[in-house]
VOBA-1610 file (N, C-alpha, C; in pm, whole numbers, padded with zeros to 5 digits, always signed):
BEGIN
Met+01342+00337-00322Met+01309+00341-00182Met+01438+00343-00099Phe+01428+00385+00024Phe+01548+00410+00102Phe+01541+00350+00240Val+01658+00310+00293Val+01672+00254+00427Val+01727+00361+00515Val+01659+00384+00628Val+01713+00481+00726Val+01713+00415+00863Glu+01793+00473+00951Glu+01798+00426+01090Glu+01751+00542+01179Leu+01657+00509+01266Leu+01611+00606+01367Leu+01673+00571+01499Arg+01722+00674+01570Arg+01784+00652+01702Arg+01710+00735+01806Phe+01667+00668+01911Phe+01592+00731+02017Phe+01675+00729+02147Glu+01686+00846+02211Glu+01764+00853+02333Glu+01677+00909+02447Cys+01690+00853+02564Cys+01607+00899+02680Cys+01680+01018+02744Phe+01602+01114+02791Phe+01660+01228+02856Phe+01637+01229+03008Ala+01563+01130+03059Ala+01542+01115+03201Ala+01505+00971+03230Asp+01493+00937+03358Asp+01458+00798+03395Asp+01320+00762+03342Thr+01305+00646+03285Thr+01179+00601+03233Thr+01178+00447+03243Ser+01082+00385+03181Ser+01071+00242+03181Ser+01073+00183+03040Phe+01107+00056+03029Phe+01108-00008+02897Phe+00964-00011+02839Thr+00868-00027+02929Thr+00729-00034+02883Thr+00686+00100+02820Ala+00722+00209+02883Ala+00684+00341+02831Ala+00756+00368+02700Val+00883+00330+02694Val+00962+00349+02570Val+00903+00265+02456Glu+00874+00139+02488Glu+00819+00048+02390Glu+00690+00100+02329Gln+00601+00145+02415Gln+00470+00194+02370Gln+00484+00319+02287Ala+00570+00411+02330Ala+00589+00539+02258Ala+00649+00517+02124Ile+00757+00439+02113Ile+00826+00418+01986Ile+00737+00338+01889Asn+00676+00230+01938Asn+00590+00152+01852Asn+00467+00234+01803Gly+00418+00320+01892Gly+00305+00408+01855Gly+00346+00504+01741Leu+00468+00555+01746Leu+00513+00644+01641Leu+00531+00566+01508Leu+00589+00448+01515Leu+00612+00370+01394Leu+00480+00331+01330Glu+00382+00295+01409Glu+00249+00261+01353Glu+00183+00380+01290Ala+00199+00497+01354Ala+00141+00620+01297Ala+00210+00656+01164Tyr+00340+00638+01155Tyr+00411+00658+01030Tyr+00361+00560+00927Arg+00342+00433+00963Arg+00300+00331+00871Arg+00158+00362+00817Ala+00068+00403+00905Ala-00068+00437+00869Ala-00079+00553+00773Asn+00028+00635+00772Asn+00027+00748+00677Asn+00110+00721+00555Gly+00163+00603+00541Gly+00242+00566+00422Gly+00384+00615+00426Gln+00429+00673+00540Gln+00565+00723+00550Gln+00667+00615+00571Val+00626+00508+00632Val+00710+00392+00655Val+00642+00269+00595Leu+00723+00185+00533Leu+00669+00067+00465Leu+00702-00061+00547Gly+00618-00163+00525Gly+00639-00288+00600Gly+00549-00297+00719Arg+00555-00413+00786Arg+00465-00436+00901Arg+00538-00469+01030Glu+00663-00513+01021Glu+00736-00551+01144Glu+00860-00464+01155Phe+00878-00415+01280Phe+00992-00324+01306Phe+01073-00377+01427Ala+01197-00414+01405Ala+01281-00464+01513Ala+01349-00346+01580Ile+01323-00328+01709Ile+01381-00219+01785Ile+01489-00273+01878Ala+01614-00223+01856Ala+01725-00274+01932Ala+01771-00168+02036Phe+01817-00220+02151Phe+01872-00130+02254Phe+02023-00152+02263Asn+02096-00044+02242Asn+02244-00058+02238Asn+02310+00077+02273Asp+02405+00069+02363Asp+02483+00191+02401Asp+02392+00303+02448Gly+02288+00268+02522Gly+02198+00370+02575Gly+02098+00427+02476Glu+02091+00371+02357Glu+01998+00420+02254Glu+01910+00306+02207Phe+01792+00345+02161Phe+01700+00250+02094Phe+01709+00278+01945Lys+01734+00175+01865Lys+01756+00192+01721Lys+01661+00103+01639Val+01618+00156+01527Val+01531+00080+01442Val+01558+00121+01296Arg+01567+00021+01208Arg+01590+00050+01066Arg+01456+00036+00993Leu+01431+00133+00900Leu+01304+00141+00834Leu+01321+00157+00683Leu+01219+00116+00607Leu+01216+00132+00467Leu+01122+00246+00433Leu+01167+00346+00361Leu+01089+00465+00328Leu+01067+00476+00177Pro+00955+00533+00132Pro+00936+00554-00007Pro+01036+00654-00070Glu+01074+00755+00008Glu+01165+00859-00040Glu+01260+00894+00072Glu+01369+00962+00037Glu+01465+01002+00139Glu+01405+01088+00248Asp+01310+01177+00208Asp+01254+01273+00305Asp+01114+01234+00350Ser+01079+01104+00347Ser+00943+01062+00381Ser+00906+01098+00522Leu+01004+01114+00613Leu+00974+01145+00751Leu+00977+01293+00783His+00984+01375+00678His+00981+01522+00700His+00853+01563+00769Tyr+00867+01656+00859Tyr+00750+01700+00940Tyr+00633+01745+00855Ser+00660+01800+00733Ser+00548+01852+00650Ser+00457+01740+00604Phe+00501+01614+00609Phe+00415+01502+00566Phe+00340+01440+00684Asn+00370+01479+00806Asn+00313+01415+00927Asn+00163+01434+00935Ser+00094+01324+00963Ser-00051+01329+00991Ser-00074+01379+01134Pro-00198+01413+01167Pro-00228+01447+01309Pro-00186+01336+01405Trp-00198+01210+01362Trp-00166+01100+01451Trp-00014+01085+01469Val+00063+01119+01362Val+00210+01120+01380Val+00252+01230+01476Lys+00191+01348+01460Lys+00222+01457+01551Lys+00193+01421+01697Gln+00080+01356+01714Gln+00044+01315+01850Gln+00143+01210+01906Ala+00183+01115+01819Ala+00275+01015+01860Ala+00411+01074+01897Leu+00451+01178+01824Leu+00580+01245+01857Leu+00571+01314+01993Ser+00455+01366+02024Ser+00440+01429+02159Ser+00444+01324+02269His+00400+01201+02239His+00404+01097+02339His+00550+01051+02370Leu+00638+01076+02274Leu+00780+01048+02303Leu+00828+01134+02422Thr+00795+01259+02423Thr+00834+01348+02532Thr+00776+01300+02663Glu+00651+01260+02661Glu+00587+01207+02782Glu+00659+01081+02835Ala+00718+01001+02741Ala+00791+00882+02780Ala+00936+00911+02808Lys+00973+01039+02813Lys+01109+01085+02843Lys+01208+01044+02733Ile+01161+01058+02607Ile+01245+01026+02492Ile+01264+01150+02405Leu+01388+01173+02360Leu+01411+01286+02270Leu+01357+01257+02130Ala+01338+01357+02050Ala+01295+01339+01913Ala+01397+01250+01843Pro+01355+01163+01756Pro+01447+01068+01691Pro+01546+01136+01598Arg+01670+01083+01598Arg+01768+01129+01503Arg+01767+01029+01384Thr+01775+01086+01264Thr+01762+01005+01145Thr+01898+00995+01071Lys+01934+00870+01036Lys+02058+00848+00961Lys+02019+00771+00831Leu+02052+00830+00719Leu+02026+00763+00588Leu+02129+00653+00567Ile+02083+00532+00553Ile+02175+00418+00524Ile+02200+00406+00375Gly+02100+00423+00294Gly+02120+00418+00150Gly+01994+00373+00078Gln+02006+00363-00054Gln+01895+00317-00135Gln+01879+00166-00126Asp+01757+00119-00119Asp+01726-00023-00111Asp+01729-00081-00254Ile+01820-00176-00282Ile+01836-00228-00416Ile+01726-00331-00450Asn+01652-00379-00353Asn+01550-00481-00376Asn+01409-00426-00393Ser+01393-00295-00389Ser+01258-00239-00393Ser+01241-00151-00519Glu+01118-00115-00547Glu+01086-00035-00663Glu+01112+00114-00645Glu+01133+00182-00757Glu+01155+00323-00754Glu+01022+00394-00737Thr+01017+00492-00651Thr+00893+00565-00625Thr+00865+00667-00732Ser+00736+00687-00764Ser+00695+00782-00865Ser+00697+00922-00804Thr+00753+01016-00878Thr+00758+01156-00832Thr+00680+01248-00925Asp+00627+01196-01035Asp+00555+01276-01130Asp+00402+01259-01110Thr+00327+01364-01143Thr+00179+01356-01135Thr+00133+01267-01256Pro+00064+01160-01228Pro+00024+01066-01334Pro-00097+01119-01408Ser-00118+01070-01534Ser-00237+01100-01608Ser-00354+01014-01556Trp-00323+00900-01497Trp-00424+00818-01433Trp-00347+00730-01332Gln-00420+00672-01243Gln-00358+00590-01135Gln-00447+00473-01101Leu-00395+00380-01024Leu-00473+00262-00989Leu-00434+00203-00856Leu-00528+00130-00795Leu-00495+00054-00674Leu-00453-00085-00718Tyr-00327-00116-00690Tyr-00272-00244-00730Tyr-00168-00290-00628Thr-00174-00415-00588Thr-00075-00471-00493Thr-00067-00619-00516Ser+00024-00683-00448Ser+00038-00828-00445Ser+00110-00869-00317Tyr+00110-00997-00285Tyr+00170-01037-00160Tyr+00321-01018-00156Val+00385-00992-00267Val+00528-00972-00267Val+00568-00824-00260His+00470-00733-00260His+00502-00591-00263His+00483-00530-00124Met+00583-00450-00083Met+00576-00372+00041Met+00540-00227+00016Cys+00548-00186-00108Cys+00532-00041-00142Cys+00388+00003-00136Ser+00368+00132-00164Ser+00232+00190-00166Ser+00144+00113-00267Pro+00016+00094-00233Pro-00075+00026-00326Pro-00131+00119-00430Leu-00102+00249-00422Leu-00144+00346-00523Leu-00032+00356-00625Arg-00064+00324-00749Arg+00038+00319-00854Arg+00006+00419-00968Ser+00115+00470-01028Ser+00096+00552-01148Ser+00051+00467-01260Gly-00051+00514-01333Gly-00098+00442-01454Gly-00007+00461-01573Asp+00092+00553-01561Asp+00183+00577-01674Asp+00301+00480-01671Asp+00347+00440-01552Asp+00461+00345-01548Asp+00452+00245-01431Leu+00344+00240-01361Leu+00318+00144-01254Leu+00407+00162-01133Arg+00478+00276-01124Arg+00558+00301-01009Arg+00469+00343-00887Pro+00506+00305-00766Pro+00422+00337-00651Pro+00426+00486-00618Ile+00310+00537-00574Ile+00295+00676-00536Ile+00283+00681-00380Pro+00372+00756-00315Pro+00366+00761-00168Pro+00227+00813-00122Leu+00165+00747-00029Leu+00029+00786+00018Leu+00033+00923+00083Tyr+00140+00957+00152Tyr+00140+01086+00222Tyr+00144+01203+00128Arg+00163+01177-00001Arg+00166+01286-00099Arg+00028+01313-00158Ile-00074+01239-00114Ile-00208+01273-00150Ile-00288+01308-00024Pro-00399+01381-00034Pro-00473+01414+00087Pro-00516+01290+00167Ala-00527+01305+00294Ala-00570+01193+00382Ala-00703+01136+00333Thr-00708+01002+00320Thr-00826+00940+00269Thr-00942+00937+00370Phe-00905+00903+00495Phe-01005+00903+00602Phe-00946+00935+00736Asn-01014+01014+00816Asn-00973+01036+00958Asn-00828+01075+00972Gly-00779+01158+00883Gly-00645+01220+00902Gly-00530+01144+00842Asp-00544+01017+00800Asp-00433+00946+00740Asp-00481+00841+00641His-00406+00736+00617His-00439+00637+00516His-00451+00497+00574Lys-00489+00490+00702Lys-00497+00360+00770Lys-00586+00265+00704Arg-00700+00310+00648Arg-00794+00223+00583Arg-00733+00164+00456Met-00656+00245+00385Met-00588+00198+00264Met-00487+00090+00302Ile-00410+00110+00404Ile-00311+00013+00447Ile-00378-00116+00493Arg-00491-00103+00562Arg-00562-00226+00602Arg-00613-00303+00482Trp-00669-00230+00385Trp-00716-00298+00264Trp-00603-00370+00195Gln-00488-00301+00182Gln-00372-00364+00123Gln-00329-00490+00192Thr-00323-00483+00325Thr-00281-00600+00407Thr-00374-00723+00382Glu-00505-00692+00376Glu-00603-00799+00354Glu-00589-00854+00212Trp-00573-00770+00113Trp-00557-00814-00026Trp-00433-00904-00037Gln-00326-00862+00025Gln-00201-00940+00016Gln-00216-01075+00087Ala-00292-01077+00195Ala-00314-01204+00267Ala-00393-01299+00179Cys-00495-01251+00112Cys-00573-01334+00021Cys-00488-01384-00095Asp-00407-01295-00149Asp-00320-01331-00261Asp-00221-01439-00222Glu-00165-01429-00102Glu-00071-01532-00057Glu-00140-01668-00035Leu-00263-01666+00018Leu-00337-01791+00033Leu-00365-01856-00102Gln-00405-01778-00201Gln-00443-01840-00328Gln-00316-01881-00405Met-00205-01814-00382Met-00083-01858-00448Met-00027-01987-00387Ala-00045-02002-00255Ala+00001-02124-00192Ala-00080-02246-00234Ala-00210-02226-00259Ala-00300-02333-00311Ala-00288-02457-00230Ala-00285-02447-00096Ala-00262-02564-00012Ala-00381-02601+00074Thr-00480-02510+00084Thr-00591-02539+00171Thr-00721-02492+00107Ala-00832-02530+00168Ala-00965-02487+00114Ala-00979-02334+00125Ala-00900-02272+00211Ala-00909-02127+00225Ala-00871-02056+00095Glu-00800-02128+00006Glu-00761-02069-00124Glu-00883-02019-00199Phe-00992-02092-00198Phe-01109-02054-00277Phe-01182-01931-00221Ala-01188-01924-00089Ala-01250-01804-00029Ala-01162-01681-00058Ala-01031-01697-00047Ala-00940-01587-00071Ala-00947-01542-00218Leu-00955-01640-00308Leu-00961-01609-00452Leu-01087-01530-00483Lys-01199-01565-00422Lys-01323-01496-00442Lys-01311-01344-00405Glu-01239-01319-00297Glu-01224-01180-00251Glu-01150-01093-00352Ile-01051-01151-00422Ile-00971-01064-00510Ile-01010-01074-00661Thr-01101-01165-00695Thr-01143-01181-00835Thr-01286-01140-00865Thr-01369-01122-00762Thr-01511-01093-00788Thr-01544-00951-00743Val-01648-00896-00804Val-01689-00759-00774Val-01802-00755-00667Asp-01837-00869-00614Asp-01940-00875-00511Asp-01882-00914-00378Ser-01748-00908-00367Ser-01682-00942-00240Ser-01669-00820-00149Asp-01650-00844-00021Asp-01630-00731+00074Asp-01502-00658+00041Leu-01397-00733+00004Leu-01267-00670-00023Leu-01278-00575-00144Phe-01348-00624-00252Phe-01366-00534-00365Phe-01445-00412-00326Arg-01554-00427-00254Arg-01638-00315-00218Arg-01561-00208-00146Arg-01482-00250-00044Arg-01408-00153+00031Arg-01294-00087-00054Gly-01230-00169-00131Gly-01121-00119-00215Gly-01171-00024-00323Trp-01285-00061-00382Trp-01342+00020-00489Trp-01391+00156-00431Asp-01443+00155-00312Asp-01482+00278-00246Asp-01362+00363-00214Leu-01253+00301-00171Leu-01127+00379-00146Leu-01076+00437-00276Arg-01085+00361-00384Arg-01049+00414-00515Arg-01123+00541-00548Gly-01257+00538-00523Gly-01339+00654-00552Gly-01301+00774-00465Arg-01269+00744-00340Arg-01228+00849-00248Arg-01098+00914-00296Val-01002+00833-00339Val-00875+00885-00390Val-00896+00970-00515Glu-00984+00923-00603Glu-01009+01001-00727Glu-01074+01136-00692Phe-01166+01135-00595Phe-01229+01260-00556Phe-01130+01357-00497Leu-01037+01306-00415Leu-00941+01395-00348Leu-00830+01443-00444Thr-00787+01359-00534Thr-00675+01397-00621Thr-00717+01456-00755Lys-00846+01434-00791Lys-00896+01478-00926Lys-00821+01405-01039Ile-00770+01289-01013Ile-00702+01206-01112Ile-00777+01078-01131Pro-00812+01039-01256Pro-00883+00913-01277Pro-00810+00797-01204Thr-00886+00726-01119Thr-00828+00621-01039Thr-00901+00492-01057Tyr-00828+00383-01089Tyr-00889+00255-01121Tyr-00855+00152-01013Tyr-00930+00041-01023Tyr-00911-00069-00926Tyr-00875-00193-01006Tyr-00774-00266-00963Tyr-00730-00386-01028Tyr-00810-00507-00980Val-00874-00579-01071Val-00944-00703-01038Val-00858-00820-01093Tyr-00809-00904-01004Tyr-00725-01018-01038Tyr-00807-01119-01115Arg-00748-01183-01215Arg-00821-01282-01292Arg-00735-01405-01312Val-00794-01520-01281Val-00735-01652-01304Val-00849-01747-01338Gly-00819-01857-01406Gly-00924-01954-01443Gly-00975-01927-01582Gly-01102-01963-01609Gly-01157-01950-01743Gly-01131-02074-01823Ser-01217-02095-01928Ser-01207-02218-02003Ser-01100-02214-02115Asp-01084-02100-02183Asp-00988-02089-02291Asp-00956-01940-02318Lys-00853-01918-02397Lys-00810-01780-02425Lys-00916-01700-02501Gln-00985-01760-02597Gln-01081-01688-02678Gln-01198-01641-02590Ser-01252-01728-02504Ser-01365-01680-02420Ser-01313-01581-02317Glu-01191-01588-02278Glu-01135-01487-02188Glu-01132-01350-02259Arg-01093-01348-02384Arg-01088-01219-02455Arg-01226-01159-02471Glu-01329-01244-02472Glu-01466-01199-02497Glu-01545-01174-02368Arg-01485-01200-02254Arg-01561-01182-02129Arg-01592-01031-02108Pro-01709-01001-02057Pro-01748-00858-02033Pro-01695-00806-01900Cys-01711-00679-01883Cys-01675-00619-01754Cys-01762-00683-01644Pro-01702-00730-01536Pro-01776-00802-01436Pro-01870-00710-01355Arg-01854-00583-01366Arg-01940-00492-01286Arg-02059-00438-01365Cys-02036-00399-01489Cys-02146-00341-01566Cys-02187-00418-01690Gly-02108-00523-01725Gly-02136-00605-01839Gly-02093-00547-01971Asn-02012-00439-01972Asn-01960-00379-02090Asn-01880-00485-02172Pro-01927-00517-02295Pro-01860-00619-02378Pro-01736-00569-02448Asp-01715-00437-02446Asp-01606-00376-02525Asp-01491-00322-02440Trp-01470-00382-02326Trp-01362-00336-02240Trp-01225-00395-02268Ala-01218-00496-02356Ala-01091-00558-02395Ala-01007-00457-02473Leu-00879-00451-02448Leu-00788-00358-02514Leu-00714-00426-02626Ser-00683-00354-02732Ser-00607-00410-02842Ser-00464-00445-02803Glu-00407-00363-02712Glu-00277-00384-02659Glu-00281-00369-02506Pro-00218-00457-02432Pro-00223-00448-02287Pro-00158-00322-02234Leu-00220-00265-02134Leu-00160-00148-02067Leu-00045-00197-01976Leu+00070-00132-01988Leu+00182-00164-01900Leu+00221-00311-01911Asp+00194-00373-02025Asp+00226-00513-02052Asp+00159-00607-01949Met+00047-00559-01888Met-00010-00640-01783Met-00165-00638-01786Phe-00224-00525-01808Phe-00370-00512-01800Phe-00431-00517-01941His-00511-00624-01962His-00570-00646-02094His-00710-00589-02108Phe-00767-00545-01996Phe-00904-00492-01993Phe-00907-00364-01915Arg-00991-00271-01960Arg-01016-00150-01883Arg-01159-00098-01911Cys-01234-00077-01804Cys-01369-00019-01814Cys-01362+00118-01756Asp-01374+00220-01839Asp-01368+00358-01791Asp-01487+00400-01710Asp-01602+00339-01737Asp-01723+00373-01659Asp-01714+00319-01516Cys-01662+00196-01501Cys-01653+00137-01369Cys-01517+00158-01301Arg-01424+00217-01378Arg-01290+00243-01322Arg-01225+00109-01279Ile-01228+00009-01365Ile-01172-00122-01335Ile-01072-00159-01442Val-00959-00218-01400Val-00866-00284-01496Val-00850-00428-01454Ser-00816-00513-01548Ser-00798-00654-01518Ser-00699-00716-01620Asn-00659-00834-01590Asn-00564-00908-01675Asn-00635-01020-01748Leu-00573-01062-01859Leu-00615-01187-01923Leu-00581-01298-01825Ser-00671-01391-01806Ser-00647-01498-01706Ser-00504-01551-01711Trp-00444-01562-01599Trp-00305-01612-01592Trp-00295-01753-01643Asp-00407-01825-01646Asp-00405-01964-01700Asp-00397-01969-01847His-00420-01855-01921His-00427-01855-02067His-00338-01750-02128Gln-00235-01711-02058Gln-00138-01614-02117Gln-00020-01688-02179
//
C-alpha cells in the first residue's frame, strides 16, 4: 500500500466551511469506493494550500478510471467551492501495511479484523487484500455498504478482544453466529460479490470458545449442519473449516489451537 499527499488550492475567494465540506466530501466518496483506506483524515492548511496524506491500496488508486459516480460528483463540488482539482504527490510505500493483490484469485473471501485498515475482500490464494474499486460496484454505484459492514465487524472484534465490559458478549455473538444481523448482511454482500465477479466468494465466521479440541474438530457447519466441513490441512494456515455449499470458512477455536 502507498502513502500519497493531496494538495488543494483555491482559485477564488471562498470560505473555510465550503472548503471543508468539499474536501471531506471527496475523501468520504473515495473511502466509500475503496480508493482510500482508513477513517480519519487530517487536513492541514499551509502556505495557501490544504494538504492531506492518505493511504491507498495501489499507487494509482485515485486514477479517474476507478472513480465512482459519487467521486465524480464530489470532484465537481470542488469547483463549486472554488477549489482546483487536487494535485497528487506519491510519498512512498507504507512499510506497516499489507501488499495488495493484483492477480485474479481462484476464490476469495470477506475477512477483516480490528487491526486491519485494508480491503475486507481477500484473495483465497494468498489472503492479500483486493481493492474494492477493482470489482463492480456492489450497491448504488460504490462499496459503501461493504465499508460499513467492515467498520461494524471491526468494532465488534475490538470489543470482544478488550473483554472489559458486558458488551463483549453481544459483540462476540455478532461475529461468531450465523443468526446475527452482522452475519446476515455480510453473507448477503458475499453473495453479491460472487454474482458480480463470478468468483467463488466465502464469508469468515470467527470462532472462539468450545469445550475441547476434539469436539471442536467435530463441530458441524453452523449454517447447514454439514458434518464434513473440517479440512485435513488448514487453508492459509488459518482456516480449518470450509463449507462449499454455504460459502463459509472458519477457524479452529482460538482457545484450543
